[in-house]
N, C-alpha and C positions, 0 to 999 in steps of 0.2 A: 504494500500500500504506500509506504513512504518512498519507495523507489519510483513509483509512478508519479507521485507528487513532485519529487525532486526532478525527475525528467521533464515534467511539464513546466516547472519553474525555470529550468535551464532553457527550454524552448522559448518561453516568454522573454527571458532576459536576452537571448540571441536576437529575437525579433525587435526588441526595444533598441538594441545597439544598431541593428541594421536601419531602423527607422531614423535614428539620430544621424547616422551617416548620410542617408538620403536627404534628410532635412537640411543638413549643412550644405550639401551639393546644390540643392534647390535654392537656398538663400544666396549662394554665390552666383548662380545663374540669374536670379532676380536682380542682383546688384549690377551684373554685367549688362543686362537688358536696360536697366534704368540709366546706366551710363551712356548706352547707345541712343536711347531716347533723348537724353539731355543734349548730346552732341548733335543729333538731328535737329532738335529745336533751336539750338544756337545757330546752326547753318541756315535754317529757315528764317530766323530773325535777321541774319546778315543779308540774305537774299532780298528780304522785304525792304531793308534799308537801301540796298543797291537799286531796287526797283523804284523807290521814291526819288532817289537822286536822278536816275535816268528820266523819270517822268518830268522832273523839274527842268532838266536840260532840254528835253524835247519841247516842253512848253515854252522855254526861252527862245529856242530856235524858231518855233512857229510864230511867236510874237515878232521876232526880227523880220521874218518873211512877210508877215502881215503889214508891218511898217513900210517895207519896201514896195509892196503892192498897192498901198493906199496913196 
């Protein structure tokens, strides 16, 4: 009876250790993904800034063209 109980406890302990290792790996993956998302967001923000600068320049060029045509 005690042997069966001890065996089951050992199995549970092994499972807990396995789950802890898997949890650690998953936490690392989440951190990596969060880093990738943050980098992508920064890149998107930079592109938005560049877009606004280009819009301003194009608007300035169109204003100059309109002045010449008037």
